[in-house]
C-alpha positions as CSV (number, residue, x, y, z in Angstrom):
1,M,19.6,5.6,-9.2
2,R,19.3,8.5,-11.6
3,L,21.7,11.3,-10.6
4,P,20.4,14.9,-10.6
5,V,22.1,16.9,-13.4
6,V,23.8,19.3,-10.9
7,L,25.4,16.3,-9.1
8,L,26.4,14.7,-12.4
9,L,28.1,17.9,-13.5
10,A,29.8,18.2,-10.2
11,L,31.2,14.7,-10.5
12,T,32.4,15.0,-14.0
13,S,34.2,18.3,-14.6
14,P,35.5,21.5,-12.9
15,L,34.7,23.2,-16.1
16,A,31.1,22.2,-15.9
17,Q,30.9,23.4,-12.3
18,A,32.1,26.8,-13.4
19,Q,29.4,26.8,-16.1
20,H,31.7,28.4,-18.6
21,L,30.8,27.0,-22.0
22,N,33.3,27.3,-24.8
23,P,31.1,28.3,-27.8
24,H,33.9,27.4,-30.3
25,A,34.5,23.9,-29.0
26,S,31.8,22.3,-31.2
27,F,31.8,18.5,-31.1
28,L,35.2,18.3,-32.8
29,D,38.4,20.2,-33.0
30,V,37.8,22.1,-36.2
31,P,41.4,23.2,-37.1
32,A,42.7,19.7,-36.2
33,R,40.1,18.0,-38.3
34,Q,40.8,20.3,-41.3
35,S,44.5,19.4,-41.0
36,T,43.8,15.7,-40.9
37,L,41.5,15.8,-43.9
38,A,44.0,18.0,-45.9
39,A,46.8,15.4,-45.4
40,T,44.8,12.2,-45.4
41,T,45.7,9.2,-47.6
42,N,43.0,7.0,-46.1
43,P,40.9,5.6,-49.0
44,L,37.7,5.8,-46.9
45,L,38.3,9.5,-46.2
46,L,39.3,10.2,-49.7
47,A,36.1,8.5,-51.0
48,A,34.0,10.5,-48.5
49,I,35.6,13.8,-49.7
50,K,35.0,12.9,-53.3
51,S,31.3,12.2,-52.5
52,L,30.6,15.6,-51.0
53,H,28.1,18.0,-52.5
54,S,28.3,21.7,-52.7
55,C,26.2,24.3,-50.9
56,A,27.3,27.0,-53.4
57,A,26.3,25.0,-56.4
58,T,22.7,24.4,-55.2
59,P,19.9,27.0,-55.0
60,L,18.8,28.7,-51.9
61,V,16.1,26.9,-50.0
62,P,13.4,29.5,-49.2
63,A,12.0,29.6,-45.7
64,P,8.9,27.3,-45.5
65,A,5.4,28.7,-44.9
66,S,4.1,29.2,-41.4
67,P,2.5,27.6,-39.5
68,M,4.2,24.3,-40.1
69,D,1.8,21.7,-41.3
70,I,3.2,18.2,-41.6
71,P,1.1,15.0,-41.8
72,H,1.8,12.2,-39.3
73,H,4.7,9.9,-40.2
74,Y,2.5,6.7,-40.0
75,L,-0.9,6.3,-41.6
76,S,-2.2,5.1,-38.2
77,G,-0.7,5.0,-34.8
78,S,3.0,4.6,-34.1
79,S,3.8,1.8,-36.5
80,G,2.7,0.2,-39.8
81,P,2.6,1.9,-43.3
82,I,4.3,5.2,-43.7
83,N,2.2,8.2,-44.8
84,P,3.6,9.3,-48.2
85,A,2.2,12.8,-47.7
86,E,4.8,13.4,-45.0
87,A,7.8,13.2,-47.4
88,I,6.2,15.8,-49.6
89,A,5.6,18.2,-46.7
90,T,9.1,17.7,-45.3
91,H,11.0,18.0,-48.6
92,V,11.9,21.7,-47.9
93,Y,13.4,20.8,-44.5
94,A,15.5,18.0,-45.9
95,S,16.7,20.3,-48.7
96,F,17.7,22.9,-46.0
97,E,19.5,20.3,-43.9
98,H,21.4,19.0,-47.0
99,R,22.5,22.5,-48.1
100,I,23.8,23.7,-44.8
101,T,25.6,20.4,-43.9
102,D,27.1,20.3,-47.4
103,G,28.6,23.7,-47.0
104,M,29.9,22.9,-43.5
105,N,31.4,19.6,-44.7
106,Q,33.1,21.3,-47.6
107,Y,34.5,23.9,-45.1
108,L,36.0,21.1,-43.0
109,A,37.3,19.1,-46.0
110,A,38.8,22.0,-48.0
111,N,38.8,25.0,-45.7
112,N,36.5,26.5,-48.3
113,H,35.2,29.9,-47.1
114,T,32.8,30.2,-50.0
115,E,31.0,27.1,-48.8
116,S,30.9,28.1,-45.2
117,A,29.5,31.5,-46.1
118,C,26.9,29.8,-48.2
119,A,25.8,27.6,-45.3
120,L,25.6,30.6,-43.0
121,S,23.6,32.6,-45.5
122,Q,21.2,29.7,-45.9
123,L,20.8,29.6,-42.1
124,D,20.3,33.3,-41.9
125,T,17.6,33.2,-44.5
126,W,15.5,31.0,-42.2
127,A,16.6,32.9,-39.1
128,Q,15.3,36.2,-40.5
129,A,12.0,34.4,-41.5
130,H,11.6,33.1,-37.9
131,S,11.3,29.6,-39.2
132,L,10.6,26.6,-36.9
133,L,8.7,28.7,-34.4
134,D,5.1,28.4,-35.4
135,Y,3.6,24.9,-35.1
136,D,1.3,22.6,-33.1
137,P,3.5,20.9,-30.4
138,R,1.3,17.8,-30.5
139,S,1.8,17.2,-34.2
140,Q,4.5,15.8,-36.5
141,A,5.8,19.4,-36.9
142,W,7.2,19.2,-33.4
143,Y,9.4,16.3,-34.3
144,Q,10.5,18.0,-37.5
145,V,11.6,21.0,-35.5
146,E,13.9,18.9,-33.3
147,W,15.6,17.3,-36.3
148,T,16.1,20.4,-38.4
149,L,17.1,22.5,-35.4
150,G,19.7,19.9,-34.5
151,S,21.1,19.9,-38.0
152,A,21.3,23.7,-37.9
153,A,22.9,23.9,-34.5
154,I,25.5,21.2,-35.2
155,T,26.4,23.0,-38.5
156,T,26.6,26.4,-36.7
157,S,28.9,24.9,-34.0
158,V,31.5,24.3,-36.8
159,L,30.9,27.5,-38.7
160,V,31.6,29.7,-35.7
161,N,35.2,28.7,-36.1
162,D,35.5,30.5,-39.4
163,A,36.7,34.0,-38.7
164,T,35.9,35.2,-42.2
165,L,32.2,34.9,-41.8
166,D,29.8,37.8,-41.3
167,P,29.4,38.4,-37.5
168,A,26.0,40.0,-37.9
169,Q,24.7,36.9,-39.7
170,L,26.2,34.6,-37.0
171,H,24.6,36.7,-34.3
172,R,21.2,36.4,-35.9
173,V,21.5,32.7,-36.5
174,I,22.6,31.9,-33.0
175,A,19.8,34.1,-31.4
176,W,17.3,32.2,-33.7
177,L,18.6,28.8,-32.7
178,D,18.4,29.7,-29.0
179,A,14.8,30.9,-29.4
180,V,13.8,27.8,-31.4
181,S,15.4,25.4,-28.9
182,R,13.9,27.0,-25.9
183,K,10.5,26.8,-27.4
184,D,11.1,23.2,-28.6
185,I,11.9,21.9,-25.1
186,S,9.1,23.9,-23.4
187,F,6.4,21.6,-24.5
188,E,7.8,18.4,-22.9
189,R,5.7,16.8,-20.2
190,P,7.6,15.3,-17.3
191,D,7.8,11.5,-17.3
192,R,5.9,11.3,-20.6
193,D,7.9,12.7,-23.5
194,L,11.0,10.6,-22.7
195,N,11.6,8.4,-25.7
196,N,14.0,9.0,-28.7
197,H,12.3,12.4,-29.4
198,H,13.4,13.6,-26.0
199,Y,17.0,12.7,-27.0
200,W,16.8,14.5,-30.3
201,R,15.4,17.6,-28.6
202,A,18.3,17.3,-26.2
203,L,20.9,17.1,-28.9
204,A,19.5,20.3,-30.5
205,A,19.5,21.9,-27.0
206,T,23.1,20.8,-26.3
207,A,24.5,22.0,-29.6
208,T,22.6,25.3,-29.3
209,G,23.6,25.7,-25.7
210,V,27.2,25.5,-26.7
211,V,27.1,28.0,-29.6
212,A,24.8,30.4,-27.6
213,S,26.6,29.9,-24.3
214,D,23.2,29.0,-22.9
215,D,23.7,26.9,-19.8
216,K,20.0,26.1,-19.4
217,L,20.0,24.4,-22.8
218,F,23.3,22.6,-22.3
219,R,22.2,21.3,-18.9
220,F,18.9,20.0,-20.5
221,G,21.0,17.9,-22.9
222,I,23.2,16.5,-20.1
223,D,20.2,15.7,-18.0
224,A,18.5,13.9,-21.0
225,Y,21.6,11.8,-21.5
226,N,21.7,11.0,-17.8
227,G,18.0,9.9,-18.0
228,A,18.6,7.8,-21.2
229,I,21.4,5.8,-19.4
230,D,19.0,5.2,-16.5
231,E,16.5,3.8,-19.0
232,I,18.8,1.0,-20.3
233,D,17.6,-2.4,-19.1
234,P,19.9,-5.4,-18.2
235,A,20.0,-6.6,-21.8
236,G,21.0,-3.2,-23.1
237,A,17.7,-2.2,-24.6
238,F,15.7,1.0,-24.3
239,P,12.3,-0.3,-23.3
240,R,10.4,2.6,-24.7
241,E,11.9,1.9,-28.1
242,M,11.3,-1.9,-27.8
243,A,7.6,-1.0,-27.7
244,R,7.7,0.1,-31.4
245,H,6.5,-3.2,-32.8
246,E,8.2,-4.2,-36.1
247,N,10.6,-1.2,-35.8
248,A,12.0,-2.0,-32.3
249,I,15.5,-2.5,-33.5
250,H,15.4,0.5,-35.8
251,Y,14.2,2.7,-32.9
252,Q,17.0,1.4,-30.6
253,G,19.5,2.7,-33.2
254,F,17.5,5.9,-33.7
255,A,17.7,6.6,-30.0
256,L,21.4,6.1,-29.9
257,Q,22.2,8.6,-32.6
258,P,21.5,11.8,-30.7
259,L,23.0,10.4,-27.5
260,L,26.3,9.8,-29.2
261,L,26.5,13.4,-30.4
262,I,25.5,14.7,-27.0
263,A,28.4,12.8,-25.5
264,E,30.7,14.4,-28.1
265,F,29.6,17.9,-27.4
266,A,30.0,17.2,-23.6
267,S,33.4,15.8,-24.1
268,R,34.6,19.0,-25.8
269,Q,33.4,20.9,-22.7
270,G,35.3,18.6,-20.4
271,I,32.5,16.3,-19.4
272,D,33.0,12.5,-19.9
273,L,29.5,11.2,-20.5
274,Y,30.7,8.0,-22.1
275,S,31.8,6.7,-18.7
276,F,28.6,7.8,-16.9
277,N,26.7,4.7,-15.7
278,S,23.4,3.9,-14.1
279,H,22.8,0.4,-12.6
280,H,26.3,-0.4,-13.8
281,R,25.3,0.2,-17.4
282,T,26.7,2.8,-19.9
283,L,25.9,3.8,-23.4
284,R,28.1,1.0,-24.7
285,D,25.6,-1.6,-23.4
286,A,22.9,-0.1,-25.6
287,I,25.3,0.1,-28.6
288,L,26.2,-3.6,-28.2
289,F,22.5,-4.6,-27.9
290,Y,21.7,-2.7,-31.1
291,G,24.5,-4.2,-33.1
292,R,23.8,-7.7,-31.9
293,A,20.0,-7.4,-32.6
294,V,20.7,-6.2,-36.1
295,A,22.4,-9.6,-36.7
296,D,20.1,-11.6,-34.5
297,P,16.5,-10.1,-34.4
298,S,15.4,-12.9,-32.0
299,L,17.0,-10.7,-29.2
300,V,13.9,-8.5,-29.3
301,K,11.4,-11.3,-28.9
302,P,11.2,-10.8,-25.1
303,Y,9.8,-7.3,-25.9
304,T,7.7,-7.8,-29.0
305,S,6.4,-10.7,-31.1
306,D,6.3,-8.6,-34.3
307,P,8.7,-9.7,-37.1
308,Q,11.4,-7.0,-37.3
309,K,12.1,-4.8,-40.3
310,L,15.6,-5.4,-41.3
311,D,16.1,-2.9,-44.1
312,F,19.3,-1.4,-42.7
313,H,21.6,0.9,-44.6
314,P,25.1,1.9,-43.7
315,N,23.8,5.4,-43.0
316,D,21.8,4.0,-40.2
317,F,25.1,3.4,-38.4
318,A,26.6,6.9,-39.2
319,A,26.7,8.0,-35.6
320,F,28.9,5.1,-34.5
321,N,31.8,6.8,-36.3
322,F,32.0,9.0,-33.2
323,Y,32.1,6.1,-30.8
324,T,34.9,4.2,-32.8
325,A,36.9,7.4,-33.0
326,H,37.1,7.4,-29.2
327,F,37.3,3.8,-28.4
328,G,38.2,1.9,-31.5
329,A,36.5,-1.2,-32.9
330,D,37.4,-3.8,-30.3
331,G,34.4,-5.7,-29.1
332,L,31.8,-4.0,-31.3
333,P,29.4,-6.2,-33.3
334,P,30.4,-6.9,-36.9
335,S,27.1,-5.3,-38.1
336,I,28.4,-1.9,-37.0
337,L,31.9,-2.4,-38.2
338,E,30.9,-3.5,-41.6
339,A,28.6,-0.5,-42.1
340,L,31.4,1.9,-41.2
341,Q,33.6,0.5,-44.0
342,H,31.5,2.8,-46.2
343,P,31.2,6.6,-46.1
344,T,28.1,7.4,-44.0
345,T,25.9,10.5,-43.9
346,D,23.0,11.8,-41.9
347,T,22.1,15.5,-42.1
348,R,20.6,15.3,-38.6
349,L,24.1,14.5,-37.3
350,G,26.0,17.1,-39.3
351,G,26.1,15.5,-42.7
352,N,28.9,13.2,-43.7
353,T,30.0,11.6,-40.5
354,T,33.0,10.0,-42.2
355,I,34.2,13.4,-43.0
356,L,33.4,14.7,-39.5
357,I,35.2,12.1,-37.3
358,A,36.2,8.8,-39.0
359,Q,39.9,8.0,-38.4
């Protein structure tokens, strides 16, 4: 049975009951991570640090035109050939995400205040332009908002720990994130918009809820996680993602990414979502199914007869760095562990996840 969010919170943490969010908690302990990275001799972490790009060395990304106009991802329906026009329209959002996460990652890796100031200034440029607020909610633009908003909120959750940054800029950025997130979740239809996009909107809401001390947004994220665990079937699959034809395995992984970050943000607020279960299933069951299906696509045949796309890249596994940081590698499928032997990055998850959390 799916637990109401109020009951879930009551069962998990006195801190949650008090509804006092720590806006500086982020999804990681920033000072501790900076110390770890400064002293590391781990070859994987050193390679990740060496691979980082610079916010300060790249040009400002101007705010995009409004209203947002982005072609549909697929040429037809929810599968099949990808529309090349989408990549052209979304280039500005990808550039923005790269620049802000580059600056934040450099701040973590080298305590570089020039880089953190650059990331904040880039965020403030879009905040002052009221970006991500003018779009058709039944279009591809709605999806782009959830991803870019999540990247911005995750980045800001780290930057708020830098006491050298301009407080006026931070205030504007946080107010903007709050407005964008509240609008983003306002279009959801109960019992309909509940696939991976619901989880990505929830991640953006969770991260924003933390930095803005917005309990409504934070609770939205916790409730979405709760609902996602309720969706997991006996095999460990998300049935809504299994309906994505040749992309079923990819979408299983895509759904897991925001859920892992929601669990990290919740953990830093004293709420253990990793242990939350529904029908005796936890997030780990969905992780195991994904890793096994990558190696053995026949596992999705009960859901779809379509041959699966198997063009996986280590970056597709970037979010699992957060899981292994908590629980280690024991019992995880080799497909996941092999991918994590390389530096991994995803701007929607805060950039270089090896830098962020890998041990």
